[in-house]
N, C-alpha and C positions, 0 to 999 in steps of 0.2 A: 277485427275487435271494435266495439263500440269506444268512442273517445272517453266515455265516463269510465267505463272498465279499465281502458288502457291508463288513465290518469290515476285511478287508485293503484294499480300495479307499478307505475312509475313512482308514485309517492312512497310506496313500501320499499323499492328497489333503492330510492335515494335515501329514505331513512337508514336502511341497512348499510349502504356505503358511507353515509356520515358517521354512524356508530362505530363501523370498523375501522373508520379514520380518525377517530377521536384524539388517539394519542398522537398521530401525525399532526394533526391540525393544530394541537397544542404547541407544536415545536414549528410551526410553519412561519416563516419571517415574511410579514405582508408589507411593511415599509421601513425596513431598517430598523426593527424594534429594538437592537442592542443599544441604540444611542437616543432612546426616546425620552430619557429623563437627564435633564442637564443642571447640574449644580454650577450655579452662575455667580453667587457672591455668599459670603457669610457675615461680613460687617463687624467682625470680630465680638459678634453677640451670639445669643442662643438661637436667633431666628436667621434661618438660612434661605434665601431666595433660590428657586427653581423654575425650569421651564418643563412643561410636560407636552410631548409631541404626539401623544398616542391618538389624538384627533386630527393629526396632520396640520395643525396649527400650534403656533408657539404659545401655549397656556401658561401663564405666570401661576405659581402658588408658593407659599410660605410654609416652611417646616420649621416648627419650634421644637428644640431638642435640648435639654439641659445636660446631656450626655457628650454633647460635643466640646472639644476643646477648641481654643482659639488656634486659626490656622492662617498661614500666609495665602496671599491672592497668587493667582496663576498656576496653583498646583492641585485644583479639584478636579477630580474624574469620577466617572460612574459607568456602570455596566448594567443594561436590563436583558432579560432574556428576549427571546425572539417574538414573544408576545407584547413586549413593551413594559412589562412587569419589573421593577427595580430589584436587583439582585445585591449589589453592594456598591460602596463608592468610597472614594479616597479624600480626605482632607489633609493633604501634606503627609503627615507621618501617622495618620490613623486611618484604619479601614473600618467601614461600618456596614453591618449586614441590612437587610431590607426591613428589619423592625427597627432599625436606627439605634441599634446598641452596637459598641464596639465589637467587632467581629472575633470571634476565639483566636486568641494569639494575634490579634490584630493591630496591637500598638508597637509601632515600629522604632520608638526611641524610648529611652528610659526617664519618665516623667518624674522619677523621685529626685533628680539631679538639681541643683541649684542654678543650673543654666537657664539664663533668661532668652526668652524666644527661641526654645530649644529646636523647633522645627524649621526654622527660616533658612536653613542649609539646604532645602530641596529647591533645586534650580528648574528643574523640569521633569515630568514624568508622563508615561503613557501607558495605557492597558492594551495588550495584545493575547488574543485566544492562543492557548497551547495547541499546537497542531494534532490532529488526530485524537483529541481528548475534549470532548465537547463541553465538558463540566469544569475545565480547568483554565486557568488564565495566568499570564505573566505581568505584573506590574513593574515596569523598567524605570529606573529614577537617574538622574544626574544629581548627585550630592556633592556639595561643600563641605567634606568633613573637617577641615581644618587641621588635619593630620598631615605632616610632612615626613616622608620617608626618604632616606638616602636612596639614589643619588641626588634628588632634587634639592635645589637652592631654597633658602628660607623664602617663605611667600605668605601673604595674609590668608590665603585659600588653597584648597587642595581638593580638586574635583576627581570624582569616581563614578563609574558607571556599574549600577547594581540592579540585581532583579530580585523579586519576591514571588513565589508561586502560590496561588489561591486555588484550592480544591472545593467547589461548590457542594460536592456530595457529602462533606464532612459536616459534623454538628447538626444533624437532621435537616440537611439540605439547607442550612442556613449559611453554610460555607466557613472556611476557616484556613488559616495559612498553613501550608503543609510544614509539619515539623522538619527543622533544619535547612528551610528554604527562606529565611527571612534576611533580606538585603544581603544576598550574596554577591561578593565582588566579581564583575566581568573584566573589568580593566581599570587600573590605576593610572590617572593621567593629570598633569598640572594644567592642561591647557585645552579643555574640550569646549566647544561652543554650547551656548545654552539652550539648545533646540534639539527635539527628537521628532522623527516620523517614521512610519512603517507601511509596508504594502505587502500583497501576496507574491509568493515565490512563483515561477512560471510552472511549477508542477502542481499548483492550485491547493497544496496542502500547508508547506511551509511558509514562513514570513521572512521579509527582510527588515532589520531595523537600522536606520540610518542616522548617524552622528556626524559632526565635523570637528576639525582640530583647528583651534584658534591660531591666528598668526601664521598659517598655512592655507594652501589650497586642497588640502587633503580631506577626502570623505572617507567614512569608514562604514562598511555595510555587514551588519551582524547577521549571520545565517541562523533563524530560530527553527528548529526541528522538535519532532515528537520526543526524541531523546534529550533535549535541552537545548541550550544556547552554546554555539560554537564560539570559543573564545578568541579566536582569531580571526580579525575581520577581512574582509575583502577591501582593499584600499584603491581609490582612485585619486589621482592628483590633476586637476585642471581647473581652468577657470580663474575667478580672482580669489585672492586670500579672504580668510575669515578673520579680518581684523576686529570685526564686532558682528555679532548676527542675531538678527530678531527673530526669524522664522524660516521654516522649509516646509513643504508640502509635497506628497506624490499625487499625481494624476489619478482618478477613478481606475484606470487600467493599470498604474504602476509603470506606464513606458516613459512619462516624464517626472522630472523633479524640478520644483521651482524653488528659489531662494531669494529672501530679501537680505542683503549684505550691506553692511559698511566696511569698505575695503581700503579706505584712505583716510585713517582718523587725524592725521595731521592737517587735512583740508577744512577741519572743523565743520563736518557735515554739511558741506555745500554741496552743489550740484556735481562736483568731481569726486565726492567721498563715498556715495552708496548708489545702489541701483538694485534692479531684478535681474535674476539670471534663471535661464532655461537649459536644462541638461536631459540627454537621453539616458534611459536606465535599461540595463539589460537585465531582467527579473530572473533570468537563468543562471547568470554568473555573477551577479552583483556589482558589474562595473558600470561606471558612468562614462559617457562619451559626448563629444560635440557641445561644450559649454558655450552658451549664447547669451551675450550681453545685451539686454533689452534697453531701449532708450530711455533715459530720465531726463524729461523735458522740463524747462523752467516754468510752463505753465501747470505742473503739478503743484506749485508752490504759491502760495498768496503773497500779495505784494506786503510792504511794511510802511507804516507811518509813524514817525516819532514826533515828539513836541519841537525837537530842534531841527527836524527834516520831514515836515508835514506832508510833502509830494510823496504820494505812493511810488514805491520803487522795490526792486529785487534787492534783497539785503543778502549778499552772500555767505554772511556769516551765521545766517538764520538755521537754526535747528530743524531740519525737515527731511529726515532721513527715510529711506525705504524701510518699513516694519514689519508687514505681514503679507502672506501670500494665500491664495486659495484657488481652486478649480472649479469651474461650473459642472453639473452632473455629467454633462456629455463630454466633457474633457476638451472642448473646442474654444473655451474662454478662459484665460488666466486673470485673475484679479489681484493687483496689487495695492497694498495701502501704504501711504505714506503718514506722516503725523497730521497732515492737514488735506489729504485728499485721497480718494479711492479711483484707480484706474484700471480699464479693461485692456487686455491684449488679445487680438483676434489670432488664435492658432489653426483656424480651419485651412488655410493654405498650405500648411505643412512645408513652408518655403522659407529657409532661415535667412533668406535675404530680405524677406517682406516682414515677416513677424516682429523684429525688433521696432520697427517705427509705425506698426498696426495698432497704435494706443489710442484710447478715448478716456477723457477725464469725465467719469460717471458722475462723480459727487465731489464739491468743493465747497464747503459750508461759508467760506469768506474769501472774496477776492482780495480784500485789503484786511489786514490785522493791525489795528491801531493800538500802540502802546500809551494808551490813555487811560486814566483812572475810571474805573467801572465801565470800560468798553468791554463787550462781549468777546469771549474767546471760547475756541473749543479744540479739542484734538482727538484723533481717531486711535482706536486701539484694535483689540482682536478681531479676526474675521474667521467664521468657521460654517462650513456647509452642514445644513440640517437634514434630518430624515425625509423632509418633504421637498428637499432639492433647492430650496432658498438659501441664499448666502446671508449669514447675520453678521453685525458688527457692532462694536461697543463705541460710543461716543462720549467724551466726558466734557461737559459745560461748565463754564465759569466766567468771572469777570476779572479784567486786568487791574491788579493794585486795589482789590476791593475786598471788603469783609462780608460781601453778600455770599450766602450759601450756593454752592453749585449743585448740579444735578447731573445725572446720567441717563442715557437713552439706548435702547437696543434698536438699531436700525435694521433694514433687511432690502436685500435685492430680490424683488418679487419673482422676475423672469430672467433668472441668470444665465439662461442657455441663449439669450437674444443679446447680440452686440449692438451698442449704442443705448440711446435714452429710453428704447422700449424694454430695457431690463428693468425698469422702474424702481429707482432707489427710493425707499421710505425711511426718511430720515428721523421718524419718532414713532416707531411701532409701539414700543413699551416705553414708558417714561417712570424713572426711579428718582424720588425726591427726599428719601430719608437717610441721605448722608453716607450710604453704603458704597463700596467699590465693586464693580463689576469685573468679571473676567470669564471667558469662554473655554471649555473643555478642550482636550486635545484628543480627538477620535481619529482612528484608522478608517480608510474609505469604505473597506467592506463591510463595517458595521453599519452604513448607510444605505447599503444595498437592499432595494425592494424587490422581493420575489413574488409579489402580488400579480395573479394571471390578469392579463388585458382582455376584456371581453364586454360585449353589450347585448342585451335582449335583442332578439330578431325573430323573423318568421321562418317557417320550415321551408326545406328545400332551397336554403341559400347557403352559399360557401361562407365560411366564417374564418377569419384568420386569429389564432391564438398564439400569443407570446406571453413574456415576463416583463415587468417594468423595467428590470435590470438583469441582464443575461451575463454580466462579466464574471469570468472565473468558472464557467458552468463548462464542463467537459462534454456531456450530452445529456438528453433528457428523454424520459419515457412519458407519452401523454396517454391518458385513459379518459375517452370520451363517453363511456358508459359503464355499466356495473359489472361487466364480464372482466376476464383476464385479458383480453386482447390489448395491445397498446401500439402506438405509433412512436417509434424510436427515431430521434433526430439530435444531429449535432449542431444544426442550424436553427436561427428562428426567423419568422415564424413559421407555424405549421397551419394547414388547411383542414377543415372538416365541414361537412353537411349533414345535417339532421333531416332525415325524411319525415318524422312525424313530429308534432309538438309534444312539448313535456318539459319537465324540470330536470335537466341531466346534470349530475355531478361530473365536474371537470377536475381531473386531478393530475398533477405533473409531479413526477419524481425525477429530480435532477441530481447529477452526480458530479462532484467537484472535489478533486484530489482524492482524499481518502474518507470524505463524507458524503453521506446519501440524506437528502431531505426532500421534503414535499410540501406542495400547496395545493389547497382544495378549494373549490368554487362551485357555484351552481351556474348554469347557462339555462336561462329561461326562454323557451322556443314556443312561439305564440302560433296558434292555428289562425287560418283567415276566419273572419267573422261569418257565421252560419246560423241563421234563425230557422228552426224546423219544428213545429209543434204537432206534426203529423196530421191526418184526414180528420175531419168532422166526425164525432163518435160519441159512444155512451161510456162513462167510467165507471169503474167498480168502487164500491165502499172502500175508503182509506186508500184509494189510489192517488197517484202524484201526476199532475201535469208538468211535464218535464221538457225543457228544450233539448234537442237531440244531442248538440254541441255543448259539454259543459268543461270548462278548463280554466284554471286559475290564470287571473288576468284579465278575463273577459268581463265585461260589464253588461247587466241586463236591467230592463225598464218594461214592467208590465203595464197594462192600461188599468189595472187594479191599484197602481202605486208602488207594488213590489219590486225589489231590485235584487233579488236572488233568482237562481236558473230554474226554479220549479214552483209550483202551487201545491200545498198538500190538501187532499181531499177538496177540491173546490167544488162549489154547487154548479147545477146546469146553467151556462151562461156562453157569452162570445168573449174571447179572450185574445189580446194582441201582446206580442213581445218584440222589442228591439234589442238586438244583440250588438255589441260594439267590441272590437280587438283592437288595441293599441298598435299604430302603425300598419294594421292588416284589414281595415274597413269596417263597414256597418251593414246589419240585414235586418229585414222585418218578417213576421209570420202571423197568420190569424187562425184560430181554431175554434168550432162550435161543439160546445157539450151539451148534449140534450137531455141526458138523464143519469141517475147514480143507481146501481145495482148492489145489495148486499152480497159479501163475498166472505169475510174471514170467519175461521173455525178456532175455537179456543178450548183447550184441555185444562184441568186444573193443574195445580203445581205439583211437582214430584212428591211422593208420598211413600210411607213404609207400609208393609205387609207382613204379618206373622204367619208361620206355617198354619195351613189348614183354614185361613181366613179368605174372604173374598169381598170386592166391591165392585159397583157400577160405574162405568166410564160412559158418559154422554156428550156426545159432539154435535147434537143438532144445530143446524144452521138455517136451513129452508130447503126448498125443492133443489136437488141436484143428486149428484153420486157420491157414495161414501166408500172409501177404501181403506181397511185396517191392515196394519202390518201383519196381523194375524191371518189375514185372509178374508175376514168378516167383511160384510157388505152393508150392514145396518148402521143405523145412525149412533147406537149404544152397544156396549158389550159388557160382559162380566170378567173381572180379573181375579184370577186364583194363585198366580205365581209371580216370582220376581222376574222382571224383563223391562226392556224399553218398547214402549207401544207408541207407534205413529199413526194418525189419521189423515188422509188425503181427501179433501172436498173439492169436487169438481162442478162449474156451472158454466154458464156462456162467458164469465169473466176469466175463466181459467182454473188453474188448480192451486188450492192452498192447503198448507199442512201445518200441523202441530205435533208435538211429542210430549210425552210424560214418562219419566223413569219410575218404575215401582221396585223399591229396594227390598229384598228379603231379609228379615231379621229373625235370628234364632235365639233360644234361651241362653244366656251367657254361661262361659265355662271359665273358671279360674283356677290357676295353678301358681302358687307361691313357691314350689320346688320342695327339696327334701329339707330336713333339719340340718343345720349348718354351724360351723364355728368361725369366729374372726379372732384376730389379735387385738388385745386391749386397747382402745383409742380408735379403732377403724370403725367405718360406717356400713351399716348393713342396708342395702336398697331393695325395697319390695315394689314390685310392679304388678298391679292387677287389671291393667288396661283392657277393656273389651269394647265392642261396637255400640255406640249410642246407649252408654249404660250409666247408672249411678252407683256410689260405693259408699260402704259403712264399714269402718274399721272398729276394732274393739276398744279404741280408746276415743271414738266419736269422730275421728278423722274422716272426711268426705272426698278426698283427693283420690285418684287413681293409684298414685304413690305414696309410700311412706318410708321414712328412714329412722334408723335408731343405732345406738351405741350401748344399749342395756340389754342384758340377758333377760329372756322371758319367753312366753307364748305369744305369737302374733297372729290374728284372725281378722278375715275380711269377708264381707257379702256383698256381691255385685248383683244390680237389678236393671232390667230393661222393660220394654213394653210386653214382652213375651215370657218373663219369668225372673228367676235369680239362681245364685249359686254361691257357695262359701268354700273357703280353705284357711288353714293355719299351718304354722311351722314353730318349731323350738330353736332358740338362737342362743348358742353358748359363746363364753369369751376365754381366749387363751392369753397367756402371760408371756412376756420376753423373757427369754433364757439370759441369766447373767452369771458372771464369774465362771465361766466356761474356759477350761485352761487344761491342757494335757499335761503341763510340768516343762521344766527347762531342759534343754538338749543334754544328754549324758551319755557316759562312756561305760561300757561292759567288757569284761574279759571273755575268752573263748568258753563257750557251753554255759554262759550265764543267760537268764531270761528276765523279761520286764513286762509287766502288766499295765496297758493303757486304757483309761476309763473316760468315757464321755457322759454328760448328764443322763439320767435314767428316766426323765420323764419327758422325753421328746417323741416324735411320731416316726422319725425316719432317720437312719444312720447310714452314711457311705463312706467307707474307709477306702484309703488309697491302695490297700492290698485286695479289695473287692468284698471284704466281709461287711455284714449290715447289721452287727450285734452291738449294744453299747460299750462293750470291753473286747479288747483283743491281747494276746500274748506275743511279745516279740522275741524271736530267736536268732535273728541276723540283722546286720548292719544295713541301715536304710533311712531315709527320711519318711515319716509316717504323718498323713494328713486326714482329718474326718470333717465330713459335712454334716451338721445336725439340723433336722428341718422340723417346725411346727407351723401353726397358721400365724405366727408373728414374723416369720422370716427363715432365713438359712444363716447357720452360725458355722464358722471354719477355725481350726487350729492345727497347728503343725509342730512336730518334734522330730529332731534328729537324734538317731541312736548309732553311737559308733562302738565299734568292737576292736579291741587290742590284743596282741599276743605277745608272749615273752621273748626278749630281745634275741637275735642270731647276729652275731659280730663275725665279720671276715674282712681283714685288712688286705688278704692276698697274699700270694707265695713271696719268698724272698726273692729279690730281682736286683739286676744291675742297670742303670740308667745314664744318660748323658747328663752332665751337671747342669746344662742348660735347661734340662726337663725335670724340674723338682716336683717331687709327688705329692699331692694333696690327699692325705688318707682320710676315708669317710666311714664313720661308724654310725650313720644316720639311722635312727629308729624313731617310730612315732611316739610322741609325748615321753621321751626318756631323758635321763641325766647321764653325764659322761665324766670320766676320770682318767687322763692320759699319764705318762710316765714323768712328765714334767709338770704335773699338778694343774695343767689347763682342763677346762671343763666344756669345751664346744663340741658339736658333732663331727667337725673336721680338725685336721692337724697338718700342717705343712712341714714335711720331711726335708729340711734345707741342708743336711749334710748326709754322709754315709754313716749308718749306726742301726742300733735296734730300737723299735718303737713298739709300745703296747698301750691297751684302753681297756677300761671297765665300762659296760652299758648296763643301766638299770631303769626299769619302767614299773607301772603298776602291776604287770602280771609277772615280772621275773627279772633275771641278772644273765649276763654273758660277757666274755672277755676274749681278746685276740693280740698276737704278737707277729711282727715281720721285721726282717733285716733289708736294709736300704743301701745299695752301693752305687756311686757316680763316676763315669768316665770322662775323660778330656776330648774335645773335637779333633777331627782328623785335618792334616795339612799335607799333602801329597802333591808332586809336580814332576812331570816328564819333560824332557827337551821339547825345543820347538821342532816344528815338520823340518825335515832335512833332505836334501837331494844326495844321492850316492851314484857312483858309476857302477857298471855291471861288474859284480865279484867283489864290491867292497862290502864291510860289515860294520856294526857299531855297538858299544855296550849300553844298555838301558837299565836304569835302577831307581828304586824309591826306598824310603825308610820312614817309620812311625813306631813309637812304642806301645806295645800291647794291641797291635793291630794284625789281622788277617790279610793275606794278599792273594789274589787270583788274577792271572794273566790270561789273555784269550787264547794264548797258547796252551793252555792248560797248567802251565806251571804256577807253583805257590811261593816260589822264590821271591826274594826282594829285587833280583836282578836277572836278565836274560839277555841274549845276542840278538841284534836286529840286522836284517838283509833288506837291500833296496826291492821297491814294488810291493811292499806290505805296509799295513796298517797294524799298530799294536797299541792296545790299551789295557791298563791295570784297574781293578776294584780293591780297595781297602776298606775293611770293615770293623767297627768297634761299636760299644753301646751308644755313642753319639750319632751313628748312621754310617752311611757308606758314601765314599768318595772316590770318583773315578776320573783318569786322565788318558789322553789318547795322543799318540804321535804318528804322522805319516812319513815313511821313508820312501822318497820318490826315486826312481830309476830313470837316468836320463838316456834317450836313443840317439843313435847315430843320425845325422840330418837326412831328410827324405824331400823329394821334389817331385810334385804331381803337376803335370802341364795340361790345361783344358783343351778339349777338342775344338779345332777351329775349321769353318767351312770356306768354300771359296767365295770371295768377296766381290761385291759389285765395284765398278771403277769410281774411285775417289771415296769409297765408304769407308768411315773408320770402323774399328773393333775394340770393345772394351775386353782387357785381359784381367782376370783375377786368379792369383797363385795361392792355392790352398797349402800353406805351411806354416809351422810354428817357428820355424827356423828363421835366421836373418837372411835376405834375399840381395843380391849383387847383379844388377843388369849390366849389359854390354857397354853401357854408357855412363856407369857409375851409379845410376839411379837406384834407390832401395825400396820403393813403394811396391806393395804386393799388388795393386790395382793400378793399371795405367791404360792409356789408349793408344792403339797403333793406328797409323794412317796409310800404309803403303804395303804392297806384297814384299816379301823377302824374308831372311833368316835373322833370328833376335835369340842370342845365347845368354843366359843367366845361371847364377851359382848360388847354392843354398849352404850355409854355415853354421855350426854350433860348436861347443866343446869338444865334441866326438869326431871332428872333420868337417869335409865339405862334399858336393856333389854338384855337377855341371849337367846342363841340358839345353835344347834349342827349339824355339818355337819357329815354324815356318809357315808364311801366309802366300795363298795364291789368289788371283783377281780375273774376272771375266768382263767382257765389255757389255754396256746397256744396250738393249734393243733401240732401233731406229726406224719406227714406222712413219710412212709417207702416205698422205691422203691426197685426192684429186685436186685440181685447181678450184677456187671459188667460183660459184656459178648462181643461177637464179632458178626460181620455182614459181609456176603459175598456178592459178586456182584449179582444183581438181587433179594436179599432176603429182607426180612422185619423182624422187631423186635416189638412185641407189649409191651408197657411199662404199668403197672398197679400200682396204688396207693393203699396202705394198710394202716390202716383199711378203712372202707367206712366212708366218711363224708357227712352229710346231711347240706343242706342250706349253704354249704361254696363255695368259689370261687377258681379257680385254674389258675395259672399264669405260663406257661412254658416259657424258655428262647427261644423257637421256635416261640412264638406268639400265641401257642394255648391255649385253655382255658376249655378243657374236662378232666374228670379225668382219661381217657386212651388216649394214642396216639400210633401211629405207626411210628417207625424209618426205614428210608429207607437208611441211610448212617452212617458211624461212626461219633463219636463227643461226647461231654459232654452234657447230657440233664439233665436240673434242673428244679423243680417245686417248686412254693411257694404256700402254702394252707392258705386261709384266711377265719376267721370265721365271722359269722353276725356282731358281734362286732367289728371286724377288728383286732382280734389277729391273728398273722402269725407263720407259721412253714414250714420248707423247707428240701429237700432232692435232690440228684443228683445220676446219674449213668453214667458211662463210657462205651461206645460201641465202641470197636477196630475193625480194617479192618481185614477180614479174610486173612489169610496168603496165601490161594489158590488164583493165579492169573490165569484166563481163559479167552480166547478170542473166541468167536464164531461169524463167519461173517453172514451177512444177506442176500448175493447174491454172485453168481459166473456164469461165461460165459464159459461153457464146449464146446467152437467152435473150440478148436484145434489150437489157433494162439499162444499158450504159454503164455499167459497173463490171470492169474486169471482162469485157466481152471478147478480147484478141489475146493471142499468145505472141509477146513482143520480147525480142532478145535485145538486150541494152549493154552498149560498150563504148569505151574511149579509146582512141587510137588505133581502131581496127581498119586495116587496108584491104585485106582478102576475106571474103565472108561467103560461106556456101553451107547451107542447111537442107537436110532430108529429113522427113516425118512419114513413119510407117504406121500401118495399123498391125494388130497382133498377128495377121497372117503374112505380114511382110508386104502388103500392098503399100505403094507410094500414094500418100494423100495430100502432100504439100512439099514444094521445093521452092528455094530462093536463093539468089547471090546478092541480095540487097538487104542489109541488116535494117533498114528502115521499112521494109515490107513484112508486116505482120499477117499472122494466119488468123483468119475469122471463123474458123471451125467448119468450112466447107469443103467438100471432096474436090480437090484440085481446082478451086475457084469456080466450080461448076453450077453453083447456086443450090446444090444439094448439102444438107447438114450431115456431118458424120455422126455415128452413134456415140452415147455417152460411154465412157471407158477409159482403158489406158493405152497410150501411144508411144512409140520409141522414136528418138531422134538421133541424128549423127549430124555434129557440126564442126566444120573445119574454118579456122581463121589464123590470121597473122597479123602483126603490126610492124612498123619499120625496125630494122635492124635484128629482129627475132624470126625464129624458124616457124614453119607451119605447125599449128597445134590442132589436135582432135579432141572432141568431148563427145560422150555418148551419155544418154539419160532417158528418163519416162516423163510424160505429160499426162495429166489427169483432166479429161474433158467433162465437165459436169454441168447439168441442165436443172 
């Protein structure tokens, strides 16, 4: 593809990519944009000093706003969006939106009170994004409320930790405090330090808020989650006490926490009273560890000079404590500020024995402070890292004992990542002389992170490293290097990419951090090598362009005509030279001669209209050449008679050139306003007569294609175009709204009554709930009736409920008897009726609370009825039989119950109040009256004569105990006086025992027998050599016994193939066991016999060699597969070289058998047989 075309496509793709990413880019943090606007002072006036970092430099500006209330210093904070546009800011107890008005619900105190300086109790604040809610923020504050609650002692202040939630989506995206979340208490405490800081959680979504407890060494880490702030902090107790505290900061990664502490107030703030501390922070658990006290050297403090002691000296009582801390952007250098110096500590060694003494005094405005009138003084205040990575500090300047006005400066460490004087401390970056007081905001580190892509323009076919300026808290990233959907996924930085062709390439990185996804977009400009190419000398055509072959943004061009673009349009015949230059990619030259210009272009007239049956001539004459019309004609001109698109192509030696005309066919207009219509009074009728390329004339002179009206009448229009005209009209009528439409109140009818329901008679449609569609209906049954009435003004509804009643039917029930606890409620209820009872009561129900006669009269709209009933009440039953009883065989007992007015039924069938009971039976009786049924039961148990069932016993093994369990409910007496029914017997013999109860006793005897345990014997311990086997036999022979070897085998004889301890257990059929073992040791002879060798003369494995230690007798025979002897030797050091009987003739490749006999001292002769592979 030519570079020019390629550039056009690249530009279009780039444009598409940028447009599709417009929203993302608007959210893309380029250089810590959330901290790009600093409110640094208010001066107690309406003019407020700010710093703007959107240009990556600290640009001061002043904001005049009469809406601002006076605010105390050190408590001004702000938040911008990720493009650096201010969203809201805090002046102590007031929150302002981006229009500099108090945010909706943004007053944090009641300004109507008479309290003076009512916002002075804010001790510190910090703004923290709400996790996983990109439009919400927490304002966390330390407040001295002055409110003392038990059990605290009286004090002049009371410090609490509070939060306020701000949602920027509220109030039309200007933000507002979330209702119910204004200064919500997190912790009530009397002793908190006056400093707060925060950092990201290890999950890259939550935050940790850190505070300290005064007069202790306790730190509190508060977990801030998307669901809120956990009100129970993670506490760490380590390091020095917080006797007084000026500042603490997290490192950019959150792995370190630095503090400036006054830990010994009794020392009057001398060298032994304060220092800087460095601690390790676990951002997964919130715990602090490894508190490291940093050196606090006397060189940090200026000398003093007094009138009475003018010699410069160290004043141990001089106030110069550690005050503020800040980290460099790379986290390798800690900056600590005292009242009169700023010090660097080198953290790069990560060695806690080196870091405390790795200090460098970067700035100390005075080596000697003179306590003399008008002597210059200064002291250092806040330090804060800015979005551009520089560290900024406030310095207050004044004169000792002088009325001369002082001034303030904002100083800067220009290269804070450099340790030493190369850090370049600028002590007067900005100067303020108008008497204001400066203070820097308190930002969290991740608001300063820059997600800008690091890249630089280069040439094609070069590998390029891509990264982000800050990759902290990023879990992973997807890099897009072109406009398609493919990407490079990476959890590390940087990534590499090579562009094979020049062009402007959109580069996008989508990075993932915790629960958030964000993107940064930039453009990579890839330059081609410089190339000048004007082509060969030639003739140009009319309106042609002399163009350099390579056209690319960023290339520069210089013609001999003085032009500096890539082409010359329609140049005259001449000689032309061009110089092409590519930044960083070289320069090139070319020359071309243009000898003449030929006419070439064809032109048709503009698009036109054509009525039906009309025609006109199209003339495309240019000069000599070929003409080709889209109609197939080849003449220079043609006649047009119909609508179409016509194209002419003219061809000569300059090539082909085309032009097109569109001839649009037009017909006479046709207008249709529709049928006559009606609308409701007040509605508008819209009339549309639109037709193609036409003019309009309405009856009232209107010339628009549309007309609207709310007035009845005849409406007409005439539509005209170049081909003719047409007219239409309609009548428009107006309906009225139906009013006073009512079916009447809900009503009651008696049986067989009817009711006529009427709707308005002038409507168009009627839809009754019973399906009828007439204006009136007749009701003959109970129901709820509704009707919908329609006309052009709308739909109208009404509903009526029609109820039907009947003459009362009264039934109090039959005369009945009930239990006195079951008082009867007599119910004579009937719809819409009145009642009269025998006692004069008039309710629908009556409680019959005693025995007697009850009557009622019931009356309603449709008739009358009455009824009478007699009610009787019984008392409850109370019966009881005797307890369960044991009887002897042949005994009996009398069972009886009694109760007034009760019926009895026994399980024997008897209905008397008493019966005779016998042992071995269960008797129960049921008594019944109006109060219910009562049943009782008695068991008459029969006691049997004693029984004694002895358990079956087997023959025992020697010394084997046996557990005996006697199954009997009677008392047991053993031969030895024991009475347990379960006992253990240990020896064979006879054991008599007796069972006894009330009916007598019985005696029996248990007899136990025993057998001897098996006694197996194995052979004496022996040895086993490699390749040998040892058979192990058990003596004597055992019949019907089982054998259990420690090898897992179960036969009476086993074969051992290796050394070890062999143990066998023999078990008799009864289960009696005996065991023995044998130890088989390794043969002391160690012999090695290879199974293959390669006698091919390469010096590797050329011989068959038997190797052994301690062998005294040795004899080996080697045979081929037919049994022929090929080698024999009595010397173990005599190896076989693969020759036939050492004859010089090699044996064939294959398998050979050997027989080996050998012995060593004190051992018998051994034989080994095996195979050898001869391989060539």
